[in-house]
N, C-alpha and C positions, 0 to 999 in steps of 0.2 A: 504494500500500500504506500502510495506517495502522498505527501501533504505539501500544500503550497499556500502562499498567503499574498494578500494585497490589502490595500486600504480603501475605505469608502467614506466619503464625506457625510457628515450629519451636522445639524445645527449645534451639536455639542462638541464638535471636533471630529477629526478623522478616527474611524474605528477600524480595528484589525479584523479582517475576515480571513478565516482559515478554511481551506477546502481539502477534502479527500477525493478519491476517485468516485465516491458515492454521493457527494454533495457538500453543503456547508456544514462544517463541524463546529465552528465557533464564530461569534460576532461580538467583539469585545469593545465596549466604550471605555477607553483607557482613563485612568485617573491622572495620567501624566500629561504635561503640556506637550511633550513630543512623543507620539505613539510609536515611534520607531525605536524607542529605547530597547536595548537587548533583553531586559528582564521580561518583557511581554513574550518574546519568542522563547526565552528560557522556560517560562511558566508553561507555555503551550507544548514545548517539546517534552517536558516532564509528564504532562497529562497524556500525550500521544505516543510517548516512547520513540519519538522520531523528531528530527528538526525539520520544520516546514521550510521549503525553498521559496524565494521570492518569485512571484509570477505577476508582473505588472499587467493589468487588464483583466485579471481573473474576477475582480469584483465589479466589472462594468455593468453587468445585468442587474446585480444587486443595487448598484448606485442609481440606476434608472428607476428601479422600484422605490428606493428610498426618496428620491426626488419627488416622485408622484405622491408618495405617502405624506411627505411634509408639505405638499401643496394641497392636501386635503382629500386625496383619492383613497377610497376604502380598500387598501391593499391587504390581502391575506397572504403573507409571505410564504407560509408553508404550502400553499396551493400554487405558488408561482415558481418556487425554486425547491429542489430537493434538499431536505435536511438529513444530515448524518448524525444520528442520536447517540453515537458511541460513547460520548462523555457523560451520559445520563443513564441511570438504571433504576430499577425497582419503583417504589412509589413516586420518586421525583419524576421519572419518565411519565408515569400515568398522570400526574398532576400537570406537568407542562403540556402534554398532549391535550388534556381537558381544557387548559387555558387557551389553546389554539382555537377552540370552539366558541369562545366568547365573541359575540358579534361586535363589529366596529361601532365605537361610540357607546358601548354598553359596559357595565361593570358587574362583577360578582364578588361576594365576600370570600375570604379564605375558607370559611366553613362550607360555603356553597360549592366551591371548587373541590373540596375534600369529598363531598357527597358525589359529585360528578366523576371523580377519580376512583370511586368505589370504596372509600374509607371514611365514612362519617366520623367526625370527632378528630380528624387529623389536620385541623386547621393550621396548627403550628408547623407541621411538616410541609404543608403547602407554602407557608411563608419561607421556609428553608429552601424549598425547590425554586421559588421566585428569586431568592437571594443568590443562589449558586448557578442559576441558568447559564449555559454557555451561549445563549442566543438573546442578547439585549435587543430590544425593539422587535426583532423578528418573531419571537414568541412573546405575545403581548402581556407580559406579566404586570405591566402598568395598569391593566384593566382589573386587577385584583386589589380590592380595598378592604378596609376593616369593617367589621359588622356594624359599627356605629356610623358608617358612611364616610369616615375620614379617610384621607388618602393613604396615610402610612408612609413607609419608607420606599426608597428605590435605590438600593445601595446607600451611599452617603449623600444622595441627591434627590430628596423628595420634590424639589422644584422641577426636576426633569420629568418626574411622574406627573405632576400637575400640568406641566406644559403639554405632554402627550395626551392626557385626558381632555384638556381644553381644546387642543387641536381637533381631536376626533368629535367632540361635542359640537363645536362650531361648524365643522364641515358637514356633520349629519343634519344640522339645522338649516342648511342652505335651501 
């Protein structure tokens, strides 16, 4: 199996997109000002047990989809590009795949996602799945909110989550 990487622009900065022969393995919104820093690739290589090779242009299709998404188009990324789920297993996989079913502009609570994923009462585990997802934005974990209706976290950036939710609500209201 070969792994390759490219970067795709987002309003939050360039994101690292890693691909396998089977599809997108990871889409990471870096915390670093410069997403090309070696630690991102070191982290990816540890998870994949292989060092991804640079492949300029590999993320071009994803970049087009991201542009459309950020312009308000109701993109369902998992229907547009193949996802390689190799970095996710068990309940986290079930939770993230259930999250893919949340409609554009809609939200569900962590508990509601737990029910959809087949494990009522596993709301905290859904939160963990959202926190560790290898697919920022692509798997819409931003659509999962607290049972009291508050936004909750999005890594260390709840403002990004609010931005994505507002973007979808505004576009849905057109």
